[in-house]
C-alpha positions as CSV (number, residue, x, y, z in Angstrom):
1,M,-0.3,0.1,-0.2
2,N,1.2,3.4,-0.7
3,I,1.5,5.9,2.3
4,P,0.2,9.3,1.7
5,Q,2.3,12.5,2.4
6,I,2.2,13.5,5.5
7,Q,0.7,17.3,5.9
8,G,1.1,19.7,9.3
9,Q,2.8,20.7,11.5
10,T,6.3,19.2,11.0
11,N,10.0,20.1,12.4
12,Q,9.2,19.6,15.6
13,S,11.9,19.7,18.4
14,G,11.9,19.3,21.9
15,K,10.4,17.1,24.6
16,F,7.2,15.5,23.6
17,F,3.8,13.3,24.3
18,F,2.9,11.9,21.0
19,F,0.0,9.7,20.0
20,A,-2.5,9.0,17.0
21,A,-5.9,8.8,16.4
22,D,-7.9,8.5,13.4
23,N,-10.9,11.3,14.0
24,N,-13.6,8.9,15.7
25,Y,-10.8,8.2,18.4
26,F,-9.5,11.3,18.8
27,N,-13.3,12.5,19.7
28,L,-13.4,9.5,22.2
29,Y,-10.1,9.4,23.4
30,G,-7.6,11.8,22.1
31,K,-8.8,14.9,23.7
32,A,-8.5,13.5,27.0
33,L,-5.1,12.5,26.8
34,A,-3.9,15.4,25.2
35,Y,-5.8,17.7,28.2
36,S,-4.8,15.2,30.9
37,L,-0.5,15.4,29.2
38,K,-1.1,19.3,29.4
39,Q,-2.8,19.3,33.1
40,H,-0.1,16.9,34.8
41,A,3.1,18.1,32.5
42,P,3.2,21.8,31.6
43,W,7.0,21.3,30.6
44,A,6.4,19.0,28.1
45,K,5.0,19.4,24.2
46,V,2.4,17.4,23.2
47,H,1.8,16.3,19.2
48,V,-1.2,14.1,17.9
49,H,-1.1,12.5,14.5
50,I,-4.7,12.5,13.0
51,Y,-5.9,10.4,10.3
52,N,-9.2,12.0,8.7
53,P,-9.5,15.0,10.8
54,T,-12.0,17.1,10.4
55,A,-11.4,20.9,10.6
56,D,-13.2,21.6,13.8
57,Q,-10.4,19.0,15.6
58,L,-7.4,20.8,13.8
59,T,-8.8,24.3,15.1
60,W,-9.3,22.0,18.7
61,C,-6.2,21.6,18.7
62,D,-4.5,24.8,17.5
63,Q,-6.6,26.3,20.7
64,H,-5.3,24.0,22.9
65,S,-1.6,24.4,22.0
66,V,-1.7,21.0,20.7
67,S,0.6,20.3,17.5
68,Y,-0.8,18.1,14.5
69,T,0.3,16.3,11.9
70,Y,-2.6,14.3,9.6
71,E,-3.3,12.5,6.3
72,S,-5.9,11.2,4.7
73,V,-6.3,7.5,5.0
74,D,-8.9,4.8,2.6
75,R,-11.0,3.8,5.7
76,D,-12.1,0.8,3.5
77,Y,-8.8,-0.7,3.1
78,K,-8.8,-4.3,4.3
79,E,-6.2,-3.8,6.9
80,I,-6.7,0.3,8.0
81,K,-6.4,-0.7,11.9
82,T,-3.3,-2.3,11.5
83,Y,-2.3,0.7,9.0
84,Y,-3.3,3.2,12.3
85,A,-1.2,1.0,14.3
86,C,1.8,1.3,12.5
87,V,1.9,4.6,10.4
88,R,2.1,6.4,13.3
89,F,6.0,4.8,13.9
90,I,6.4,5.7,10.5
91,R,5.6,9.6,11.0
92,I,7.9,9.8,13.8
93,P,11.0,10.6,11.9
94,E,8.9,13.2,9.6
95,I,7.4,14.7,12.7
96,F,10.5,15.1,15.0
97,S,13.9,16.8,14.8
98,N,16.8,13.5,15.6
99,D,17.4,15.0,18.9
100,S,14.2,15.0,19.8
101,R,12.6,12.7,23.0
102,I,9.4,11.2,22.6
103,I,7.0,9.0,24.3
104,S,4.7,7.5,22.4
105,F,1.3,6.6,23.9
106,D,-1.3,4.8,22.6
107,C,-4.8,6.6,22.1
108,D,-6.4,5.2,25.1
109,V,-3.8,6.2,28.0
110,L,-4.9,8.7,30.6
111,A,-2.3,10.6,32.8
112,R,-3.3,11.2,36.3
113,K,-0.9,12.4,38.7
114,E,2.1,14.7,38.0
115,I,4.3,13.5,35.5
116,P,8.1,14.2,36.7
117,E,10.3,16.0,34.0
118,N,13.6,14.4,35.8
119,V,11.7,10.7,34.9
120,F,11.0,11.4,31.5
121,D,14.8,12.3,31.0
122,R,16.0,9.3,32.9
123,D,13.4,6.9,30.6
124,T,14.2,8.4,26.9
125,K,18.0,9.0,27.5
126,S,17.7,6.2,24.8
127,S,15.3,4.4,23.2
128,R,12.9,1.9,25.2
129,V,10.4,-0.5,24.2
130,T,7.8,-1.6,27.0
131,I,7.4,-5.3,28.0
132,R,5.1,-8.0,29.4
133,K,6.9,-9.3,32.6
134,K,6.2,-12.8,31.9
135,T,7.2,-13.1,28.0
136,G,9.5,-10.3,27.2
137,K,7.2,-9.6,24.4
138,S,7.0,-6.0,23.9
139,L,4.0,-3.5,24.1
140,A,3.5,-0.7,21.9
141,S,0.9,1.3,24.1
142,A,4.2,3.1,25.4
143,I,7.5,3.4,23.3
144,F,10.7,5.8,24.4
145,F,12.6,7.5,21.5
146,G,15.5,8.8,22.7
147,P,18.0,10.8,20.5
148,D,19.7,7.7,18.4
149,D,18.3,6.4,15.3
150,F,16.2,3.7,16.4
151,R,12.6,5.9,15.2
152,H,14.7,5.6,11.7
153,R,15.0,2.0,11.7
154,Y,11.9,1.3,13.0
155,A,10.3,3.2,10.3
156,N,12.4,1.3,7.7
157,H,11.2,-1.9,9.2
158,L,8.0,-1.1,9.1
159,K,7.9,0.9,5.5
160,E,9.6,-2.7,3.8
161,N,6.7,-4.4,4.9
162,F,4.0,-1.8,3.6
163,A,6.2,-1.8,0.3
164,K,6.0,-6.2,0.0
165,D,1.8,-5.3,1.2
166,N,2.7,-7.8,4.3
167,V,0.4,-6.1,6.2
168,Y,-1.4,-7.9,9.0
169,W,-2.4,-7.5,13.0
170,F,0.5,-6.8,15.2
171,L,2.8,-5.9,12.7
172,D,3.9,-3.5,14.9
173,Q,5.0,-5.5,17.9
174,V,6.4,-8.3,15.4
175,V,9.1,-5.8,14.1
176,L,9.7,-4.4,17.6
177,D,10.2,-7.9,18.6
178,E,12.5,-8.9,16.2
179,M,14.3,-5.7,16.9
180,L,14.7,-6.3,20.5
181,S,16.1,-9.8,19.8
182,K,18.8,-8.1,17.8
183,G,19.5,-5.7,20.9
184,E,18.5,-2.6,18.8
185,A,16.3,-1.2,21.2
186,D,16.3,-1.6,25.4
187,P,13.2,-3.2,27.2
188,I,11.3,-1.2,30.0
189,G,9.0,-2.5,32.3
190,Y,5.2,-0.7,31.5
191,E,4.0,-0.3,35.1
192,I,5.1,3.5,35.1
193,W,3.8,5.0,32.2
194,T,0.8,2.4,30.9
195,S,-0.5,0.7,34.0
196,T,-3.4,-1.5,33.3
197,K,-3.9,-2.2,36.8
198,M,-5.1,1.4,37.9
199,N,-4.2,1.7,41.3
200,N,-4.4,4.8,43.1
201,N,-1.0,5.4,42.8
202,D,-0.4,5.3,38.9
203,I,0.9,7.9,37.1
204,F,-0.9,6.6,34.0
205,W,-4.2,4.5,33.4
206,T,-4.7,2.9,30.3
207,A,-7.9,0.1,29.7
208,K,-7.6,-2.3,26.4
209,G,-11.1,-3.5,24.6
210,D,-13.9,-3.6,26.9
211,R,-12.6,-2.3,29.5
212,K,-12.9,1.0,28.3
213,E,-16.2,0.6,29.2
214,S,-16.7,-2.0,31.6
215,K,-13.6,0.0,34.5
216,L,-15.6,1.9,36.0
217,Q,-12.3,4.2,37.3
218,Y,-10.9,4.5,33.7
219,V,-14.4,5.6,32.7
220,E,-14.8,8.6,35.3
221,L,-11.7,9.8,34.4
222,L,-12.4,9.8,31.2
223,N,-15.7,11.2,31.4
224,F,-14.1,14.1,33.5
225,Y,-11.5,14.8,31.0
226,N,-14.3,15.1,28.3
227,S,-15.7,17.3,30.3
228,K,-13.3,19.9,30.2
229,V,-12.4,19.5,26.6
C-alpha cells in the first residue's frame, strides 16, 4: 500500500508526548489524553497525528496548544486498523528532529498525576520499548524514542513490510520483538507509563478492549477529562 504524504506541523523539536488517532478515536479518547498530559506535564509538548481529521479537530488542537500532523486514508483498506497502528511510527521521523525525546502512547492512555520531568529525561536517554513481564514480548502502548537512530530503523522496517504488502495485525509489535532480539532497543517495564491495574498511586491508566467500558474508574476519569474539553 502506498503511504500518502504527511501534512501539518512538522520540524518539531523538544520533549514530546505523542499519540495518533482517527477522527473518531480522537473525539472519544484523544482530546482527554491531550488534556490530561497538558495538565500533568506542563513542561512537555504534546503532538497528535490524526487520520482523516475534521476542520474542527484541527482548530481544537490550535486552541489547546497541541501541535498536529494528519493524512487522508482510505477507510475501506482491508488492514486499516493495522495501518493506524503502524503508520504512527513511520511518521515519527517525519515529524520530529533527531534530537527530540518522545514518548509515544496509545490513544486510550490517560495521565492522572504529575509526570516528573526528571523521570521522562531518565527514560528517554535512549530508545526503549515496553515489554510484558512474563513473556518479554513488546507492547506498543508506550515506546520511548531517545536521541538516536532507533526511530529511523523502526520506521524503515515497517515501510519495508508495507512496500511488500506484508501488512497484518500486530505487525508493529512483531517488528519490535525482532529489534529487541537483535539488541536494537532496550526493554523497559510498563508499570510507570501504562498501568492496566488502575491503582490509586499510578501516574497513568490505560484500558484495552471492553475494559474501556467495564472499568468504572477508567470511565469516570475519561468522562471527567472529556467534560473539560
